[in-house]
C-alpha positions in Angstrom: -63.7 -81.2 100.4 -65.9 -83.1 102.0 -69.4 -83.4 100.7 -71.9 -86.7 101.6 -69.7 -88.2 103.8 -70.9 -91.3 106.0 -66.9 -91.7 106.9 -66.9 -90.0 110.4 -69.8 -92.1 111.7 -68.8 -95.1 109.5 -65.1 -95.2 112.0 -67.5 -95.1 115.1 -69.7 -97.8 113.7 -69.1 -99.3 110.3 -72.2 -101.7 111.0 -74.5 -99.3 109.8 -77.3 -101.7 108.3 -77.1 -99.1 104.8 -75.2 -97.0 102.5 -75.5 -94.2 99.6 -73.2 -93.5 97.2 -70.7 -90.9 98.5 -68.9 -88.0 96.3 -65.8 -86.3 96.6 -64.5 -83.6 93.9 -60.8 -83.2 93.1 -60.4 -79.3 93.5 -58.4 -78.0 90.2 -60.4 -75.0 89.2 -62.0 -74.9 86.2 -60.3 -79.0 85.4 -62.3 -80.3 88.6 -64.3 -83.0 88.6 -66.1 -85.6 90.9 -65.3 -89.0 92.4 -68.8 -90.8 93.2 -68.2 -94.1 94.9 -71.0 -96.2 95.8 -72.9 -99.0 94.2 -74.5 -100.1 90.9 -73.2 -97.2 89.6 -72.3 -98.4 86.1 -76.2 -98.6 85.7 -76.7 -95.2 86.6 -76.4 -93.2 83.1 -77.3 -89.8 84.8 -73.9 -89.7 86.7 -72.2 -89.7 83.2 -74.5 -87.8 80.9 -73.1 -84.4 81.8 -69.7 -85.2 81.4 -69.9 -86.3 77.9 -69.3 -83.3 75.5 -71.9 -85.6 72.6 -73.4 -89.3 72.9 -70.5 -90.7 70.8 -67.9 -92.8 73.9 -65.5 -95.2 72.9 -65.6 -98.0 76.1 -61.9 -99.1 76.7 -61.2 -102.6 78.8 -59.7 -105.5 78.7 -60.6 -109.4 78.2 -60.9 -110.0 81.9 -63.1 -107.1 82.8 -65.3 -106.9 78.8 -67.4 -110.2 79.7 -68.2 -109.0 83.6 -69.0 -105.4 82.8 -69.3 -104.4 79.4 -72.3 -105.3 78.4 -73.8 -103.7 81.4 -72.2 -100.6 80.9 -73.1 -100.6 76.9 -76.8 -101.0 77.8 -76.6 -98.1 80.5 -75.8 -96.0 78.1 -77.3 -96.9 74.8 -80.8 -96.6 76.8 -79.6 -93.1 76.8 -79.2 -92.6 72.9 -75.0 -93.1 73.3 -73.3 -94.5 70.9 -70.6 -97.2 72.4 -67.8 -97.9 70.6 -66.3 -101.1 72.2 -62.2 -101.7 72.5 -60.9 -104.7 73.9 -57.8 -104.9 75.1 -55.4 -108.1 76.7 -55.1 -107.6 80.3 -52.3 -107.5 81.8 -49.1 -105.0 83.0 -47.5 -107.0 80.3 -49.6 -104.7 77.6 -49.2 -101.1 79.2 -46.8 -100.4 75.9 -46.7 -98.7 72.9 -48.1 -101.6 71.1 -51.1 -101.5 73.1 -51.8 -97.7 73.0 -51.1 -97.5 69.3 -54.3 -100.4 68.8 -56.5 -98.1 70.5 -55.6 -95.3 68.2 -56.1 -98.0 65.6 -59.7 -98.0 66.7 -60.6 -94.5 67.8 -58.9 -93.5 63.8 -61.0 -96.3 61.9 -64.1 -95.3 63.4 -63.2 -91.2 63.0 -63.8 -90.4 66.2 -63.4 -86.6 66.8 -62.5 -84.4 69.6 -65.7 -84.4 71.5 -65.9 -88.2 71.8 -65.1 -89.2 75.3 -63.1 -92.4 76.2 -63.8 -94.4 79.2 -61.4 -96.7 81.0 -63.4 -99.5 82.0 -61.2 -101.9 84.1 -58.0 -101.4 86.6 -54.8 -99.1 87.1 -53.3 -100.6 83.3 -56.7 -99.7 81.5 -56.7 -96.5 83.3 -53.1 -95.7 82.5 -53.6 -96.5 78.9 -56.9 -94.9 78.1 -55.5 -91.4 80.1 -52.8 -91.3 77.8 -54.1 -92.3 74.9 -57.0 -89.4 75.3 -54.2 -87.1 76.6 -52.5 -87.5 73.0 -55.5 -88.8 70.8 -56.2 -85.1 68.7 -53.6 -83.4 71.1 -56.7 -84.1 73.8 -60.0 -85.6 74.6 -62.2 -85.7 77.5 -62.2 -89.6 79.3 -63.5 -90.8 82.5 -62.2 -93.0 84.5 -65.0 -96.3 85.9 -62.1 -98.7 88.0 -62.4 -102.1 88.2 -60.0 -103.1 91.2 -59.4 -102.0 94.6 -56.4 -100.0 93.5 -57.3 -98.2 91.0 -60.5 -96.9 92.7 -58.8 -95.3 95.7 -55.3 -94.7 93.8 -54.8 -94.9 89.6 -58.0 -93.6 89.1 -57.8 -90.3 90.6 -55.1 -88.0 90.2 -54.3 -87.7 86.5 -51.4 -89.6 86.2 -50.9 -91.2 82.9 -48.8 -93.8 80.7 -47.1 -96.5 79.4 -44.4 -98.5 80.7 -40.7 -98.6 78.7 -38.7 -101.7 79.1 -36.5 -100.3 81.3 -38.6 -98.4 83.5 -42.3 -98.3 84.4 -44.1 -95.6 83.6 -41.5 -93.6 82.1 -43.9 -92.4 79.3 -46.7 -90.3 80.1 -48.5 -87.0 80.6 -50.6 -85.5 83.4 -53.9 -85.3 82.0 -56.9 -85.4 84.2 -60.2 -87.6 83.7 -63.9 -85.6 83.8 -65.2 -88.2 86.3 -63.8 -91.1 88.7 -66.8 -93.7 88.7 -66.2 -96.1 92.0 -68.9 -98.9 91.8 -67.4 -101.4 94.4 -69.8 -103.6 93.3 -67.2 -105.0 90.2 -64.7 -105.6 93.5 -66.9 -108.8 94.2 -65.7 -110.3 91.1 -62.3 -109.5 91.8 -59.6 -111.6 92.6 -58.4 -111.9 96.2 -54.4 -111.8 95.2 -55.4 -108.7 93.8 -57.7 -107.3 96.3 -54.9 -107.8 98.6 -52.8 -105.6 95.9 -55.2 -102.8 96.5 -55.3 -102.9 100.2 -51.5 -101.7 99.7 -52.0 -98.8 98.0 -54.8 -98.1 101.1 -52.7 -98.7 103.8 -50.0 -96.2 102.4 -52.8 -93.7 102.9 -52.6 -94.9 106.6 -48.8 -94.6 106.7 -47.6 -91.2 105.0 -50.6 -88.5 106.2 -53.4 -90.0 107.8 -51.9 -91.8 111.4 -56.3 -91.9 112.9 -56.9 -93.7 109.6 -54.0 -96.2 109.5 -55.5 -97.2 113.9 -58.6 -97.1 112.0 -58.0 -100.1 109.7 -55.9 -102.1 112.4 -59.0 -102.6 113.8 -61.3 -102.9 111.1 -58.9 -105.4 108.4 -60.6 -108.5 109.0 -63.9 -106.9 107.8 -62.1 -104.9 105.0 -60.6 -108.3 103.4 -64.4 -109.6 104.1 -65.5 -106.9 101.6 -67.7 -105.9 104.7 -69.3 -103.1 102.5 -69.0 -100.4 105.4 -66.0 -100.7 105.9 -64.9 -101.0 102.3 -66.9 -98.1 101.7 -65.8 -95.8 104.4 -61.8 -97.7 103.6 -62.4 -95.9 99.8 -64.1 -92.7 100.9 -61.1 -92.0 103.5 -58.1 -92.8 100.1 -59.8 -91.4 97.9 -60.3 -87.9 100.6 -56.5 -88.0 100.9 -55.7 -88.2 97.3 -58.0 -85.9 96.1 -55.9 -83.6 99.1 -52.7 -83.9 97.8 -53.3 -83.7 93.9 -55.1 -80.4 94.7 -52.3 -79.1 95.9 -49.7 -79.8 94.2 -51.1 -81.7 90.6 -47.7 -82.2 88.7 -45.5 -83.7 92.0 -43.3 -81.1 92.4 -43.3 -81.6 96.3 -46.2 -83.5 98.5 -47.9 -85.6 95.9 -44.4 -87.5 95.7 -45.2 -89.0 99.1 -47.7 -90.7 97.5 -44.9 -92.8 96.2 -43.8 -94.3 99.3 -42.7 -98.2 99.1 -42.8 -97.0 94.9 -38.9 -96.6 94.5 -38.2 -100.0 95.1 -41.3 -101.5 94.1 -40.8 -100.4 91.0 -37.4 -102.0 90.9 -38.8 -105.2 92.4 -41.5 -105.3 89.3 -39.0 -104.2 86.7 -36.3 -107.1 87.4 -39.5 -109.8 88.3 -41.0 -108.8 84.7 -43.8 -106.8 84.7 -47.0 -108.6 86.1 -45.0 -111.2 87.8 -45.3 -109.2 91.1 -48.9 -107.4 90.9 -48.5 -104.0 91.5 -50.1 -103.7 95.9 -47.6 -106.4 96.2 -44.0 -104.4 94.9 -45.5 -101.6 96.8 -46.3 -103.7 100.1 -42.9 -105.1 100.2 -41.3 -101.8 98.8 -42.9 -100.1 102.0 -41.1 -102.3 104.5 -37.6 -101.9 102.4 -38.3 -98.1 103.2 -39.7 -98.8 106.6 -36.5 -101.1 107.6 -34.3 -97.5 106.0 -36.4 -95.7 108.3 -35.5 -97.8 111.2 -32.1 -97.7 110.2 -32.1 -93.8 110.2 -33.3 -93.6 113.9 -36.6 -92.1 111.6 -38.8 -95.2 113.0 -39.2 -97.5 115.8 -39.2 -100.9 116.0 -42.5 -100.9 117.0 -43.9 -99.3 114.3 -41.6 -101.4 111.6 -43.7 -104.4 113.1 -47.1 -102.6 113.0 -46.7 -102.0 109.3 -45.2 -105.6 109.0 -48.1 -106.7 110.6 -50.4 -104.8 108.4 -49.4 -106.8 105.2 -49.4 -109.9 106.5 -53.3 -109.0 107.4 -53.8 -108.1 104.5 -52.2 -111.2 102.1 -49.6 -109.5 101.6 -45.5 -109.7 100.6 -43.4 -108.6 103.3 -40.0 -109.8 101.9 -38.9 -108.3 98.3 -36.7 -110.6 96.3 -33.4 -111.0 96.7 -32.0 -108.7 93.7 -28.7 -107.8 95.7 -27.9 -104.2 96.4 -26.0 -103.5 93.2 -29.3 -104.7 90.9 -31.6 -102.6 93.3 -29.4 -99.5 93.0 -29.1 -100.0 88.8 -32.7 -100.2 88.8 -33.6 -97.3 91.7 -31.6 -94.9 89.3 -34.3 -95.3 86.5 -36.9 -93.9 88.8 -38.4 -90.5 87.9 -37.6 -88.6 91.5 -33.7 -89.3 90.7 -32.6 -85.7 91.0 -29.2 -84.8 90.0 -28.2 -88.5 90.0 -29.1 -88.9 94.0 -32.3 -91.1 94.1 -34.6 -89.2 96.2 -37.0 -91.7 98.7 -39.6 -91.2 100.7 -39.5 -92.3 104.0 -40.7 -92.3 107.5 -40.9 -90.5 110.6 -43.4 -92.2 112.3 -46.5 -93.5 111.3 -48.5 -91.0 109.1 -45.7 -89.1 109.1 -43.6 -89.8 105.9 -40.9 -87.3 104.5 -39.2 -86.7 100.6 -35.2 -87.0 100.6 -32.3 -87.5 99.9 -30.4 -87.1 102.8 -29.9 -90.3 103.5 -26.9 -92.7 104.6 -26.0 -94.7 101.7 -24.4 -97.2 103.7 -27.3 -97.7 105.3 -29.5 -98.0 102.2 -26.8 -100.3 101.2 -27.5 -102.4 104.2 -31.0 -102.4 103.6 -30.8 -103.7 99.8 -28.0 -106.2 101.2 -31.0 -107.6 102.5 -33.1 -108.8 99.9 
């Protein structure tokens, strides 16, 4: 799994004077693909060309990212004789729906795009999910590439092949597992990311430490200030370690039949928050942070997590400028919305809870009265 990794040396010495591109691989037999992490990768056509069936691509982006990076990526590809079709969508979680999806199909059909046309997702998680689902369904499947431009998408949503759209009754309820050909995480794009969006991405970074990597969580506690300052060494190491963790989980459980569900720590609560407040009012990472605190509260009530561990989790989110208090919706509203979660099984809400830092479990074996007590605080 590990290739060209500087994580261990950065862990010991986060002030190394230079960084180089790091590469790891998502191991899925004949559908395996690389993740490249480094600086100015958008300008390197040699990283993209080997993954194109033909020199014809459609770049899907949004009104925020397009003015920043669409021209640069287009110039990179056109200099290599690649024909580029731009598709610019409105920005925001509120547009992750069937109407926007159809607008992608419209452009593809109008330009007579074939099965050998590659879709490139240039943007955050919404663009990645929309583009991936369009690729999975257009002509019953065309190749696509992820070029994530937010921290959250670089460490989480661009890796693993989860694609889809929202429904008014639930987040990500319509979609497909469909793997990209390549993930290109250019850390230079994070320089233009608003501070709130960056913090939202840190929530997913913290998640990896909480669910399966206690050493990484320890490292984050020490290096959080540098991470929030976008220190290149710390940032590169955090992205690599997060992607390494997710790639390992996806390789073992691509379709979320078991261990992969651990990646949803805080998400069942968090999706309820996003739905109730209106998609886009709370950023996904913000809802995950508050949802993780709810999971921690229930875990403590179950005597699975100590008060000291809950305090560490809380302090990590505070250090990342993330919310720790969920909106007060009431237990009834939360339970109703959580009942729409994809992890519901036989009518029972399955939750990801914690039995310590770095040890998460998927369970429906919890005390419902204690769950109600947690939700009643909200």
